[in-house]
Steps between C-alpha positions, in 0.01 A plus 500: 500500500183462711215749467238565766183702436470829689199729493611861566250742646649838424368833628179339618407380150526155343784455255553214261659190641871533545753224546766456759788332330712272718815608330749595770825302491550386758126480584372722779503301824460574868875515542578740210183712514223410746699522819626850418154616391343365823778654711452840335122511489347242737702382801494833682152384616471141368784320675506239775763720664279812526322530836121547486516864607722584200302305235272792405195268525658230280346168604739305722510197267566698178880470500700543178852457632520154336411360159256260669323792666454680172382184324251426782335843454591547132146562376448775759851646448453513125161674526618753765804603297320491163217721629739742670368424848844392621727636606319794653663837469686425181610200307676351211563691173335397177807296403523334841128404473567346161786295641282399794224398259749286307636340814152419633375376166800298404640370832258535790157448339559366144146356469309805629319765302656831607345850471722809523470876516854587395471875550 
């Protein structure tokens, strides 16, 4: 079982370091988690198929309809979701954020230091 450090910033205050445990069997991957998460929360604006006038100001090259697109922008995706900036107008539940944190930490960015506000 692989463990990845996670610093949770809860309710605007610093909390002790928390760990994301890479324990899902099978492991969280783009196919069994990331694609569905991106489809539900990201690709309404961040897709190569969405015309500019429907992207809600999403930069034209920020497309998350492929694993490669998510990996390319992973550091920005991780921060935007972790800080609650994305998606605008609502977003993932606490449990969905935890799964996203695990997927990012264990599959997409295993060598990165990840900061999360899980509320």
